[in-house]
All heavy atoms as a GROMACS GRO file, in nm:
protein
  580
    1MET      N    1  -0.445  -1.439   1.671
    1MET     CA    2  -0.337  -1.369   1.606
    1MET      C    3  -0.305  -1.443   1.477
    1MET      O    4  -0.311  -1.565   1.471
    1MET     CB    5  -0.214  -1.363   1.695
    1MET     CG    6  -0.114  -1.276   1.628
    1MET     SD    7   0.037  -1.224   1.704
    1MET     CE    8   0.032  -1.219   1.870
    2ARG      N    9  -0.270  -1.366   1.373
    2ARG     CA   10  -0.239  -1.423   1.243
    2ARG      C   11  -0.107  -1.363   1.192
    2ARG      O   12  -0.087  -1.242   1.200
    2ARG     CB   13  -0.352  -1.390   1.146
    2ARG     CG   14  -0.330  -1.446   1.007
    2ARG     CD   15  -0.454  -1.431   0.923
    2ARG     NE   16  -0.551  -1.530   0.971
    2ARG     CZ   17  -0.682  -1.511   0.968
    2ARG    NH1   18  -0.732  -1.399   0.924
    2ARG    NH2   19  -0.763  -1.604   1.011
    3ASP      N   20  -0.021  -1.449   1.140
    3ASP     CA   21   0.106  -1.406   1.082
    3ASP      C   22   0.080  -1.354   0.941
    3ASP      O   23   0.030  -1.426   0.855
    3ASP     CB   24   0.203  -1.524   1.078
    3ASP     CG   25   0.341  -1.488   1.026
    3ASP    OD1   26   0.363  -1.371   0.988
    3ASP    OD2   27   0.427  -1.577   1.025
    4LEU      N   28   0.111  -1.227   0.916
    4LEU     CA   29   0.092  -1.166   0.785
    4LEU      C   30   0.221  -1.163   0.703
    4LEU      O   31   0.222  -1.111   0.592
    4LEU     CB   32   0.038  -1.023   0.799
    4LEU     CG   33  -0.092  -1.008   0.877
    4LEU    CD1   34  -0.134  -0.862   0.881
    4LEU    CD2   35  -0.201  -1.095   0.821
    5GLY      N   36   0.329  -1.218   0.756
    5GLY     CA   37   0.456  -1.219   0.684
    5GLY      C   38   0.546  -1.107   0.731
    5GLY      O   39   0.515  -1.035   0.825
    6PRO      N   40   0.660  -1.090   0.664
    6PRO     CA   41   0.757  -0.989   0.707
    6PRO      C   42   0.706  -0.847   0.684
    6PRO      O   43   0.626  -0.822   0.595
    6PRO     CB   44   0.879  -1.018   0.620
    6PRO     CG   45   0.828  -1.095   0.504
    6PRO     CD   46   0.706  -1.167   0.549
    7GLY      N   47   0.755  -0.756   0.767
    7GLY     CA   48   0.720  -0.615   0.753
    7GLY      C   49   0.633  -0.568   0.867
    7GLY      O   50   0.614  -0.637   0.966
    8ALA      N   51   0.577  -0.450   0.850
    8ALA     CA   52   0.491  -0.388   0.951
    8ALA      C   53   0.351  -0.372   0.895
    8ALA      O   54   0.334  -0.338   0.778
    8ALA     CB   55   0.547  -0.253   0.990
    9ALA      N   56   0.251  -0.398   0.978
    9ALA     CA   57   0.111  -0.374   0.943
    9ALA      C   58   0.064  -0.251   1.020
    9ALA      O   59   0.092  -0.238   1.139
    9ALA     CB   60   0.026  -0.495   0.976
   10TYR      N   61  -0.009  -0.162   0.953
   10TYR     CA   62  -0.046  -0.035   1.015
   10TYR      C   63  -0.194  -0.018   1.042
   10TYR      O   64  -0.231   0.048   1.137
   10TYR     CB   65   0.003   0.082   0.930
   10TYR     CG   66   0.152   0.091   0.921
   10TYR    CD1   67   0.218   0.075   0.801
   10TYR    CD2   68   0.228   0.114   1.034
   10TYR    CE1   69   0.356   0.082   0.793
   10TYR    CE2   70   0.366   0.122   1.028
   10TYR     CZ   71   0.429   0.106   0.907
   10TYR     OH   72   0.565   0.112   0.900
   11ASN      N   73  -0.281  -0.072   0.956
   11ASN     CA   74  -0.423  -0.046   0.974
   11ASN      C   75  -0.503  -0.155   0.907
   11ASN      O   76  -0.456  -0.222   0.815
   11ASN     CB   77  -0.461   0.090   0.917
   11ASN     CG   78  -0.593   0.143   0.971
   11ASN    OD1   79  -0.656   0.080   1.056
   11ASN    ND2   80  -0.635   0.258   0.923
   12ILE      N   81  -0.628  -0.170   0.951
   12ILE     CA   82  -0.722  -0.262   0.890
   12ILE      C   83  -0.853  -0.187   0.873
   12ILE      O   84  -0.893  -0.109   0.961
   12ILE     CB   85  -0.740  -0.390   0.975
   12ILE    CG1   86  -0.831  -0.490   0.907
   12ILE    CG2   87  -0.787  -0.356   1.115
   12ILE    CD1   88  -0.833  -0.627   0.972
   13ASN      N   89  -0.921  -0.206   0.759
   13ASN     CA   90  -1.050  -0.139   0.740
   13ASN      C   91  -1.164  -0.235   0.773
   13ASN      O   92  -1.142  -0.351   0.808
   13ASN     CB   93  -1.062  -0.078   0.600
   13ASN     CG   94  -1.073  -0.179   0.488
   13ASN    OD1   95  -1.092  -0.299   0.509
   13ASN    ND2   96  -1.062  -0.131   0.365
   14ASN      N   97  -1.287  -0.188   0.762
   14ASN     CA   98  -1.404  -0.268   0.800
   14ASN      C   99  -1.426  -0.388   0.708
   14ASN      O  100  -1.501  -0.479   0.743
   14ASN     CB  101  -1.529  -0.182   0.805
   14ASN     CG  102  -1.531  -0.092   0.926
   14ASN    OD1  103  -1.470  -0.123   1.028
   14ASN    ND2  104  -1.600   0.019   0.917
   15SER      N  105  -1.362  -0.391   0.592
   15SER     CA  106  -1.373  -0.504   0.500
   15SER      C  107  -1.264  -0.608   0.523
   15SER      O  108  -1.257  -0.707   0.452
   15SER     CB  109  -1.367  -0.455   0.354
   15SER     OG  110  -1.477  -0.370   0.327
   16GLY      N  111  -1.175  -0.583   0.619
   16GLY     CA  112  -1.069  -0.677   0.652
   16GLY      C  113  -0.943  -0.662   0.571
   16GLY      O  114  -0.854  -0.747   0.577
   17PHE      N  115  -0.929  -0.553   0.494
   17PHE     CA  116  -0.806  -0.526   0.421
   17PHE      C  117  -0.705  -0.466   0.519
   17PHE      O  118  -0.736  -0.370   0.589
   17PHE     CB  119  -0.828  -0.429   0.306
   17PHE     CG  120  -0.899  -0.489   0.188
   17PHE    CD1  121  -1.037  -0.491   0.183
   17PHE    CD2  122  -0.826  -0.544   0.084
   17PHE    CE1  123  -1.102  -0.546   0.074
   17PHE    CE2  124  -0.891  -0.600  -0.025
   17PHE     CZ  125  -1.030  -0.601  -0.030
   18VAL      N  126  -0.586  -0.522   0.522
   18VAL     CA  127  -0.478  -0.474   0.609
   18VAL      C  128  -0.375  -0.404   0.522
   18VAL      O  129  -0.330  -0.460   0.421
   18VAL     CB  130  -0.411  -0.590   0.685
   18VAL    CG1  131  -0.293  -0.541   0.767
   18VAL    CG2  132  -0.513  -0.662   0.772
   19ILE      N  133  -0.337  -0.284   0.561
   19ILE     CA  134  -0.230  -0.213   0.489
   19ILE      C  135  -0.102  -0.228   0.569
   19ILE      O  136  -0.100  -0.210   0.692
   19ILE     CB  137  -0.264  -0.064   0.465
   19ILE    CG1  138  -0.160   0.002   0.374
   19ILE    CG2  139  -0.277   0.013   0.594
   19ILE    CD1  140  -0.165  -0.046   0.233
   20GLY      N  141   0.003  -0.268   0.500
   20GLY     CA  142   0.133  -0.280   0.561
   20GLY      C  143   0.231  -0.186   0.494
   20GLY      O  144   0.196  -0.112   0.403
   21ASP      N  145   0.354  -0.193   0.538
   21ASP     CA  146   0.455  -0.102   0.484
   21ASP      C  147   0.470  -0.119   0.333
   21ASP      O  148   0.476  -0.021   0.259
   21ASP     CB  149   0.589  -0.119   0.555
   21ASP     CG  150   0.635  -0.263   0.567
   21ASP    OD1  151   0.569  -0.354   0.514
   21ASP    OD2  152   0.740  -0.285   0.630
   22THR      N  153   0.472  -0.242   0.283
   22THR     CA  154   0.489  -0.264   0.139
   22THR      C  155   0.385  -0.358   0.080
   22THR      O  156   0.401  -0.405  -0.032
   22THR     CB  157   0.629  -0.324   0.111
   22THR    OG1  158   0.640  -0.449   0.180
   22THR    CG2  159   0.740  -0.230   0.154
   23PHE      N  160   0.278  -0.386   0.154
   23PHE     CA  161   0.183  -0.486   0.109
   23PHE      C  162   0.040  -0.452   0.148
   23PHE      O  163   0.014  -0.371   0.236
   23PHE     CB  164   0.218  -0.624   0.166
   23PHE     CG  165   0.204  -0.632   0.316
   23PHE    CD1  166   0.085  -0.674   0.374
   23PHE    CD2  167   0.308  -0.599   0.399
   23PHE    CE1  168   0.070  -0.681   0.511
   23PHE    CE2  169   0.296  -0.606   0.538
   23PHE     CZ  170   0.176  -0.647   0.594
   24LEU      N  171  -0.053  -0.516   0.078
   24LEU     CA  172  -0.194  -0.517   0.112
   24LEU      C  173  -0.231  -0.663   0.136
   24LEU      O  174  -0.200  -0.750   0.054
   24LEU     CB  175  -0.277  -0.460  -0.003
   24LEU     CG  176  -0.428  -0.452   0.018
   24LEU    CD1  177  -0.461  -0.351   0.128
   24LEU    CD2  178  -0.497  -0.413  -0.111
   25TRP      N  179  -0.296  -0.692   0.247
   25TRP     CA  180  -0.331  -0.828   0.283
   25TRP      C  181  -0.481  -0.839   0.297
   25TRP      O  182  -0.546  -0.752   0.356
   25TRP     CB  183  -0.264  -0.865   0.415
   25TRP     CG  184  -0.284  -1.006   0.458
   25TRP    CD1  185  -0.201  -1.112   0.432
   25TRP    CD2  186  -0.392  -1.059   0.534
   25TRP    NE1  187  -0.252  -1.227   0.487
   25TRP    CE2  188  -0.370  -1.196   0.550
   25TRP    CE3  189  -0.507  -1.004   0.588
   25TRP    CZ2  190  -0.458  -1.278   0.620
   25TRP    CZ3  191  -0.594  -1.085   0.658
   25TRP    CH2  192  -0.568  -1.220   0.673
   26HIS      N  193  -0.541  -0.946   0.240
   26HIS     CA  194  -0.685  -0.970   0.255
   26HIS      C  195  -0.713  -1.118   0.232
   26HIS      O  196  -0.667  -1.175   0.133
   26HIS     CB  197  -0.764  -0.885   0.156
   26HIS     CG  198  -0.911  -0.892   0.177
   26HIS    ND1  199  -0.994  -0.954   0.089
   26HIS    CD2  200  -0.989  -0.845   0.276
   26HIS    CE1  201  -1.119  -0.946   0.133
   26HIS    NE2  202  -1.118  -0.880   0.246
   27ASN      N  203  -0.787  -1.178   0.324
   27ASN     CA  204  -0.828  -1.319   0.312
   27ASN      C  205  -0.712  -1.412   0.284
   27ASN      O  206  -0.722  -1.501   0.200
   27ASN     CB  207  -0.936  -1.336   0.207
   27ASN     CG  208  -1.070  -1.283   0.252
   27ASN    OD1  209  -1.097  -1.272   0.370
   27ASN    ND2  210  -1.153  -1.248   0.157
   28GLY      N  211  -0.600  -1.390   0.349
   28GLY     CA  212  -0.484  -1.478   0.334
   28GLY      C  213  -0.396  -1.448   0.215
   28GLY      O  214  -0.294  -1.513   0.197
   29ALA      N  215  -0.433  -1.351   0.133
   29ALA     CA  216  -0.351  -1.315   0.016
   29ALA      C  217  -0.275  -1.186   0.045
   29ALA      O  218  -0.333  -1.086   0.086
   29ALA     CB  219  -0.439  -1.298  -0.107
   30ARG      N  220  -0.146  -1.192   0.020
   30ARG     CA  221  -0.058  -1.076   0.040
   30ARG      C  222  -0.018  -1.023  -0.097
   30ARG      O  223   0.042  -1.095  -0.176
   30ARG     CB  224   0.064  -1.121   0.120
   30ARG     CG  225   0.159  -1.012   0.155
   30ARG     CD  226   0.276  -1.074   0.230
   30ARG     NE  227   0.386  -0.982   0.238
   30ARG     CZ  228   0.425  -0.921   0.350
   30ARG    NH1  229   0.366  -0.947   0.464
   30ARG    NH2  230   0.525  -0.838   0.348
   31THR      N  231  -0.049  -0.897  -0.124
   31THR     CA  232  -0.020  -0.835  -0.253
   31THR      C  233   0.078  -0.720  -0.233
   31THR      O  234   0.050  -0.629  -0.154
   31THR     CB  235  -0.149  -0.780  -0.317
   31THR    OG1  236  -0.244  -0.886  -0.329
   31THR    CG2  237  -0.122  -0.719  -0.454
   32PRO      N  238   0.192  -0.721  -0.302
   32PRO     CA  239   0.282  -0.606  -0.293
   32PRO      C  240   0.212  -0.479  -0.344
   32PRO      O  241   0.141  -0.484  -0.445
   32PRO     CB  242   0.398  -0.643  -0.385
   32PRO     CG  243   0.394  -0.792  -0.395
   32PRO     CD  244   0.248  -0.828  -0.386
   33LEU      N  245   0.230  -0.369  -0.275
   33LEU     CA  246   0.168  -0.244  -0.318
   33LEU      C  247   0.211  -0.205  -0.458
   33LEU      O  248   0.133  -0.149  -0.535
   33LEU     CB  249   0.199  -0.131  -0.219
   33LEU     CG  250   0.135  -0.144  -0.081
   33LEU    CD1  251   0.181  -0.029   0.008
   33LEU    CD2  252  -0.016  -0.147  -0.091
   34ALA      N  253   0.334  -0.238  -0.494
   34ALA     CA  254   0.383  -0.206  -0.628
   34ALA      C  255   0.300  -0.275  -0.736
   34ALA      O  256   0.291  -0.225  -0.849
   34ALA     CB  257   0.530  -0.245  -0.641
   35ASN      N  258   0.236  -0.387  -0.703
   35ASN     CA  259   0.153  -0.458  -0.801
   35ASN      C  260   0.018  -0.390  -0.824
   35ASN      O  261  -0.055  -0.428  -0.915
   35ASN     CB  262   0.128  -0.602  -0.757
   35ASN     CG  263   0.252  -0.688  -0.766
   35ASN    OD1  264   0.360  -0.640  -0.799
   35ASN    ND2  265   0.238  -0.814  -0.732
   36LEU      N  266  -0.016  -0.292  -0.742
   36LEU     CA  267  -0.144  -0.223  -0.755
   36LEU      C  268  -0.139  -0.104  -0.849
   36LEU      O  269  -0.241  -0.041  -0.875
   36LEU     CB  270  -0.194  -0.177  -0.617
   36LEU     CG  271  -0.215  -0.288  -0.514
   36LEU    CD1  272  -0.259  -0.227  -0.381
   36LEU    CD2  273  -0.316  -0.390  -0.563
   37ILE      N  274  -0.019  -0.073  -0.898
   37ILE     CA  275  -0.005   0.039  -0.993
   37ILE      C  276   0.056  -0.014  -1.122
   37ILE      O  277   0.132  -0.111  -1.121
   37ILE     CB  278   0.081   0.153  -0.934
   37ILE    CG1  279   0.221   0.105  -0.898
   37ILE    CG2  280   0.013   0.216  -0.813
   37ILE    CD1  281   0.315   0.215  -0.855
   38PRO      N  282   0.021   0.050  -1.235
   38PRO     CA  283   0.082   0.007  -1.362
   38PRO      C  284   0.233   0.028  -1.359
   38PRO      O  285   0.283   0.122  -1.296
   38PRO     CB  286   0.018   0.099  -1.466
   38PRO     CG  287  -0.103   0.156  -1.401
   38PRO     CD  288  -0.076   0.157  -1.253
   39PRO      N  289   0.310  -0.059  -1.427
   39PRO     CA  290   0.457  -0.047  -1.425
   39PRO      C  291   0.508   0.087  -1.476
   39PRO      O  292   0.613   0.134  -1.434
   39PRO     CB  293   0.505  -0.160  -1.517
   39PRO     CG  294   0.388  -0.247  -1.540
   39PRO     CD  295   0.264  -0.171  -1.505
   40ASN      N  296   0.435   0.152  -1.564
   40ASN     CA  297   0.480   0.280  -1.621
   40ASN      C  298   0.410   0.400  -1.556
   40ASN      O  299   0.404   0.506  -1.616
   40ASN     CB  300   0.457   0.281  -1.772
   40ASN     CG  301   0.310   0.260  -1.807
   40ASN    OD1  302   0.229   0.230  -1.721
   40ASN    ND2  303   0.277   0.277  -1.933
   41ALA      N  304   0.361   0.383  -1.434
   41ALA     CA  305   0.286   0.490  -1.367
   41ALA      C  306   0.374   0.606  -1.322
   41ALA      O  307   0.324   0.714  -1.292
   41ALA     CB  308   0.211   0.434  -1.247
   42GLY      N  309   0.505   0.586  -1.316
   42GLY     CA  310   0.593   0.694  -1.274
   42GLY      C  311   0.610   0.704  -1.124
   42GLY      O  312   0.648   0.809  -1.073
   43TRP      N  313   0.580   0.594  -1.052
   43TRP     CA  314   0.591   0.594  -0.906
   43TRP      C  315   0.667   0.472  -0.859
   43TRP      O  316   0.657   0.365  -0.917
   43TRP     CB  317   0.453   0.589  -0.842
   43TRP     CG  318   0.382   0.720  -0.842
   43TRP    CD1  319   0.301   0.768  -0.940
   43TRP    CD2  320   0.386   0.818  -0.741
   43TRP    NE1  321   0.254   0.890  -0.906
   43TRP    CE2  322   0.304   0.925  -0.783
   43TRP    CE3  323   0.451   0.828  -0.618
   43TRP    CZ2  324   0.286   1.038  -0.707
   43TRP    CZ3  325   0.432   0.942  -0.542
   43TRP    CH2  326   0.350   1.046  -0.586
   44GLN      N  327   0.739   0.489  -0.752
   44GLN     CA  328   0.798   0.379  -0.676
   44GLN      C  329   0.744   0.393  -0.534
   44GLN      O  330   0.777   0.488  -0.463
   44GLN     CB  331   0.950   0.387  -0.678
   44GLN     CG  332   1.017   0.280  -0.596
   44GLN     CD  333   1.168   0.297  -0.593
   44GLN    OE1  334   1.225   0.366  -0.676
   44GLN    NE2  335   1.231   0.235  -0.496
   45ILE      N  336   0.658   0.302  -0.493
   45ILE     CA  337   0.599   0.310  -0.360
   45ILE      C  338   0.704   0.268  -0.256
   45ILE      O  339   0.766   0.164  -0.269
   45ILE     CB  340   0.475   0.221  -0.350
   45ILE    CG1  341   0.365   0.275  -0.443
   45ILE    CG2  342   0.425   0.212  -0.206
   45ILE    CD1  343   0.240   0.190  -0.447
   46THR      N  344   0.721   0.354  -0.156
   46THR     CA  345   0.816   0.321  -0.050
   46THR      C  346   0.746   0.273   0.076
   46THR      O  347   0.801   0.193   0.150
   46THR     CB  348   0.908   0.439  -0.018
   46THR    OG1  349   0.828   0.554   0.013
   46THR    CG2  350   0.999   0.471  -0.134
   47GLU      N  351   0.623   0.322   0.101
   47GLU     CA  352   0.552   0.277   0.221
   47GLU      C  353   0.404   0.311   0.214
   47GLU      O  354   0.366   0.424   0.189
   47GLU     CB  355   0.613   0.342   0.345
   47GLU     CG  356   0.553   0.290   0.474
   47GLU     CD  357   0.623   0.344   0.596
   47GLU    OE1  358   0.636   0.466   0.610
   47GLU    OE2  359   0.665   0.262   0.678
   48GLY      N  360   0.321   0.210   0.238
   48GLY     CA  361   0.179   0.232   0.261
   48GLY      C  362   0.159   0.259   0.408
   48GLY      O  363   0.229   0.203   0.493
   49ARG      N  364   0.064   0.346   0.443
   49ARG     CA  365   0.045   0.381   0.584
   49ARG      C  366  -0.097   0.362   0.636
   49ARG      O  367  -0.116   0.334   0.753
   49ARG     CB  368   0.086   0.526   0.609
   49ARG     CG  369   0.234   0.550   0.602
   49ARG     CD  370   0.310   0.474   0.704
   49ARG     NE  371   0.283   0.525   0.837
   49ARG     CZ  372   0.340   0.482   0.947
   49ARG    NH1  373   0.429   0.385   0.941
   49ARG    NH2  374   0.311   0.532   1.063
   50ASP      N  375  -0.197   0.377   0.549
   50ASP     CA  376  -0.334   0.369   0.598
   50ASP      C  377  -0.427   0.330   0.485
   50ASP      O  378  -0.396   0.351   0.367
   50ASP     CB  379  -0.376   0.504   0.657
   50ASP     CG  380  -0.487   0.493   0.761
   50ASP    OD1  381  -0.538   0.381   0.783
   50ASP    OD2  382  -0.523   0.596   0.819
   51ILE      N  383  -0.542   0.270   0.521
   51ILE     CA  384  -0.646   0.234   0.426
   51ILE      C  385  -0.779   0.267   0.490
   51ILE      O  386  -0.799   0.242   0.610
   51ILE     CB  387  -0.637   0.086   0.384
   51ILE    CG1  388  -0.738   0.055   0.273
   51ILE    CG2  389  -0.652  -0.007   0.502
   51ILE    CD1  390  -0.717  -0.079   0.206
   52ASN      N  391  -0.870   0.327   0.412
   52ASN     CA  392  -1.000   0.358   0.468
   52ASN      C  393  -1.103   0.255   0.422
   52ASN      O  394  -1.071   0.161   0.348
   52ASN     CB  395  -1.043   0.502   0.435
   52ASN     CG  396  -1.064   0.527   0.287
   52ASN    OD1  397  -1.081   0.435   0.207
   52ASN    ND2  398  -1.064   0.654   0.248
   53ASP      N  399  -1.228   0.272   0.463
   53ASP     CA  400  -1.331   0.174   0.431
   53ASP      C  401  -1.370   0.174   0.284
   53ASP      O  402  -1.431   0.080   0.235
   53ASP     CB  403  -1.454   0.196   0.519
   53ASP     CG  404  -1.425   0.158   0.663
   53ASP    OD1  405  -1.338   0.071   0.686
   53ASP    OD2  406  -1.490   0.214   0.754
   54ALA      N  407  -1.332   0.278   0.210
   54ALA     CA  408  -1.354   0.282   0.065
   54ALA      C  409  -1.240   0.213  -0.011
   54ALA      O  410  -1.243   0.203  -0.132
   54ALA     CB  411  -1.369   0.426   0.016
   55GLY      N  412  -1.136   0.168   0.061
   55GLY     CA  413  -1.022   0.102  -0.002
   55GLY      C  414  -0.915   0.197  -0.051
   55GLY      O  415  -0.823   0.156  -0.120
   56GLU      N  416  -0.924   0.324  -0.015
   56GLU     CA  417  -0.824   0.421  -0.056
   56GLU      C  418  -0.701   0.408   0.035
   56GLU      O  419  -0.714   0.401   0.157
   56GLU     CB  420  -0.880   0.563  -0.048
   56GLU     CG  421  -0.998   0.584  -0.140
   56GLU     CD  422  -1.072   0.712  -0.113
   56GLU    OE1  423  -1.083   0.753   0.004
   56GLU    OE2  424  -1.119   0.773  -0.211
   57ILE      N  425  -0.586   0.402  -0.027
   57ILE     CA  426  -0.460   0.381   0.044
   57ILE      C  427  -0.377   0.508   0.035
   57ILE      O  428  -0.364   0.568  -0.072
   57ILE     CB  429  -0.382   0.263  -0.020
   57ILE    CG1  430  -0.464   0.135  -0.008
   57ILE    CG2  431  -0.244   0.248   0.043
   57ILE    CD1  432  -0.410   0.021  -0.091
   58VAL      N  433  -0.319   0.549   0.148
   58VAL     CA  434  -0.226   0.662   0.149
   58VAL      C  435  -0.089   0.613   0.194
   58VAL      O  436  -0.077   0.514   0.266
   58VAL     CB  437  -0.274   0.778   0.239
   58VAL    CG1  438  -0.400   0.841   0.183
   58VAL    CG2  439  -0.294   0.732   0.381
   59GLY      N  440   0.012   0.682   0.148
   59GLY     CA  441   0.148   0.647   0.186
   59GLY      C  442   0.247   0.742   0.122
   59GLY      O  443   0.211   0.852   0.081
   60THR      N  444   0.371   0.695   0.114
   60THR     CA  445   0.476   0.776   0.054
   60THR      C  446   0.543   0.695  -0.057
   60THR      O  447   0.542   0.573  -0.058
   60THR     CB  448   0.583   0.816   0.157
   60THR    OG1  449   0.635   0.699   0.218
   60THR    CG2  450   0.525   0.907   0.263
   61GLY      N  451   0.599   0.769  -0.150
   61GLY     CA  452   0.668   0.706  -0.261
   61GLY      C  453   0.760   0.806  -0.328
   61GLY      O  454   0.769   0.922  -0.289
   62ILE      N  455   0.828   0.758  -0.430
   62ILE     CA  456   0.916   0.843  -0.511
   62ILE      C  457   0.844   0.868  -0.643
   62ILE      O  458   0.806   0.774  -0.713
   62ILE     CB  459   1.052   0.776  -0.537
   62ILE    CG1  460   1.122   0.739  -0.405
   62ILE    CG2  461   1.141   0.864  -0.625
   62ILE    CD1  462   1.159   0.856  -0.319
   63HIS      N  463   0.822   0.995  -0.672
   63HIS     CA  464   0.764   1.032  -0.801
   63HIS      C  465   0.880   1.035  -0.900
   63HIS      O  466   0.966   1.122  -0.896
   63HIS     CB  467   0.696   1.169  -0.790
   63HIS     CG  468   0.619   1.207  -0.909
   63HIS    ND1  469   0.648   1.318  -0.983
   63HIS    CD2  470   0.514   1.147  -0.970
   63HIS    CE1  471   0.564   1.326  -1.084
   63HIS    NE2  472   0.482   1.223  -1.078
   64LEU      N  473   0.884   0.933  -0.985
   64LEU     CA  474   1.004   0.909  -1.067
   64LEU      C  475   1.040   1.021  -1.164
   64LEU      O  476   1.160   1.047  -1.182
   64LEU     CB  477   0.991   0.775  -1.138
   64LEU     CG  478   0.989   0.655  -1.043
   64LEU    CD1  479   0.966   0.527  -1.119
   64LEU    CD2  480   1.116   0.648  -0.962
   65PRO      N  481   0.945   1.090  -1.227
   65PRO     CA  482   0.991   1.198  -1.315
   65PRO      C  483   1.075   1.302  -1.242
   65PRO      O  484   1.172   1.353  -1.296
   65PRO     CB  485   0.861   1.258  -1.368
   65PRO     CG  486   0.762   1.146  -1.362
   65PRO     CD  487   0.800   1.069  -1.238
   66SER      N  488   1.040   1.331  -1.117
   66SER     CA  489   1.116   1.432  -1.042
   66SER      C  490   1.213   1.370  -0.941
   66SER      O  491   1.294   1.440  -0.884
   66SER     CB  492   1.019   1.523  -0.966
   66SER     OG  493   0.948   1.448  -0.869
   67HIS      N  494   1.202   1.238  -0.919
   67HIS     CA  495   1.284   1.166  -0.820
   67HIS      C  496   1.273   1.228  -0.681
   67HIS      O  497   1.368   1.225  -0.603
   67HIS     CB  498   1.430   1.157  -0.863
   67HIS     CG  499   1.447   1.072  -0.985
   67HIS    ND1  500   1.443   0.935  -0.982
   67HIS    CD2  501   1.464   1.106  -1.115
   67HIS    CE1  502   1.458   0.888  -1.104
   67HIS    NE2  503   1.470   0.989  -1.187
   68SER      N  504   1.155   1.284  -0.651
   68SER     CA  505   1.136   1.343  -0.519
   68SER      C  506   1.034   1.263  -0.439
   68SER      O  507   0.940   1.207  -0.493
   68SER     CB  508   1.091   1.489  -0.533
   68SER     OG  509   0.967   1.495  -0.600
   69PRO      N  510   1.055   1.257  -0.306
   69PRO     CA  511   0.959   1.188  -0.222
   69PRO      C  512   0.826   1.263  -0.222
   69PRO      O  513   0.824   1.386  -0.213
   69PRO     CB  514   1.022   1.188  -0.083
   69PRO     CG  515   1.152   1.259  -0.094
   69PRO     CD  516   1.167   1.310  -0.233
   70ARG      N  517   0.717   1.190  -0.232
   70ARG     CA  518   0.584   1.250  -0.238
   70ARG      C  519   0.486   1.163  -0.162
   70ARG      O  520   0.506   1.042  -0.146
   70ARG     CB  521   0.534   1.261  -0.382
   70ARG     CG  522   0.628   1.326  -0.481
   70ARG     CD  523   0.651   1.467  -0.453
   70ARG     NE  524   0.536   1.546  -0.495
   70ARG     CZ  525   0.528   1.676  -0.484
   70ARG    NH1  526   0.627   1.742  -0.429
   70ARG    NH2  527   0.423   1.741  -0.524
   71ALA      N  528   0.378   1.223  -0.118
   71ALA     CA  529   0.266   1.149  -0.061
   71ALA      C  530   0.178   1.102  -0.177
   71ALA      O  531   0.175   1.165  -0.283
   71ALA     CB  532   0.184   1.240   0.032
   72PHE      N  533   0.107   0.989  -0.157
   72PHE     CA  534   0.018   0.942  -0.263
   72PHE      C  535  -0.116   0.898  -0.204
   72PHE      O  536  -0.126   0.863  -0.085
   72PHE     CB  537   0.079   0.827  -0.344
   72PHE     CG  538   0.095   0.698  -0.268
   72PHE    CD1  539  -0.012   0.611  -0.251
   72PHE    CD2  540   0.217   0.661  -0.215
   72PHE    CE1  541   0.001   0.492  -0.182
   72PHE    CE2  542   0.232   0.542  -0.147
   72PHE     CZ  543   0.124   0.458  -0.130
   73LEU      N  544  -0.217   0.900  -0.288
   73LEU     CA  545  -0.348   0.843  -0.260
   73LEU      C  546  -0.375   0.744  -0.372
   73LEU      O  547  -0.375   0.781  -0.490
   73LEU     CB  548  -0.456   0.952  -0.259
   73LEU     CG  549  -0.601   0.904  -0.255
   73LEU    CD1  550  -0.630   0.826  -0.127
   73LEU    CD2  551  -0.696   1.024  -0.265
   74LEU      N  552  -0.392   0.618  -0.335
   74LEU     CA  553  -0.412   0.510  -0.433
   74LEU      C  554  -0.551   0.457  -0.416
   74LEU      O  555  -0.593   0.420  -0.306
   74LEU     CB  556  -0.309   0.400  -0.407
   74LEU     CG  557  -0.316   0.273  -0.490
   74LEU    CD1  558  -0.293   0.306  -0.638
   74LEU    CD2  559  -0.213   0.174  -0.441
   75TYR      N  560  -0.628   0.457  -0.525
   75TYR     CA  561  -0.763   0.403  -0.523
   75TYR      C  562  -0.756   0.257  -0.559
   75TYR      O  563  -0.711   0.221  -0.667
   75TYR     CB  564  -0.851   0.476  -0.625
   75TYR     CG  565  -0.861   0.623  -0.599
   75TYR    CD1  566  -0.778   0.712  -0.667
   75TYR    CD2  567  -0.952   0.673  -0.508
   75TYR    CE1  568  -0.786   0.848  -0.645
   75TYR    CE2  569  -0.961   0.809  -0.485
   75TYR     CZ  570  -0.879   0.896  -0.553
   75TYR     OH  571  -0.886   1.030  -0.530
   76LYS      N  572  -0.796   0.171  -0.470
   76LYS     CA  573  -0.792   0.027  -0.496
   76LYS      C  574  -0.911  -0.014  -0.580
   76LYS      O  575  -1.018   0.027  -0.567
   76LYS     CB  576  -0.791  -0.052  -0.366
   76LYS     CG  577  -0.777  -0.199  -0.395
   76LYS     CD  578  -0.775  -0.276  -0.270
   76LYS     CE  579  -0.802  -0.420  -0.295
   76LYS     NZ  580  -0.881  -0.459  -0.406
   0.00000   0.00000   0.00000
C-alpha cells in the first residue's frame, strides 16, 4: 500500500498513472489536475474521475465562460 496524499483516488492505468479527485499521481509525483491545463483555458477542474491507457482523463469542471458544470476529456 502507498500513501498518495489527501483526497480520493479513483483509477490506475496500465502505465501506473493514478487519477484522483484533484490530482494525477505517477512514480511518486503528485500533479494537481489544474496544472495540466493552460491558465487561460476557460476551465476550473472540480474532479477527475478516470484515466485510460492512452492517458486521457475524464471528469467534471466549470466551463468559465458559461459558469456551468460540464464534463471534460483531457488529453495528457
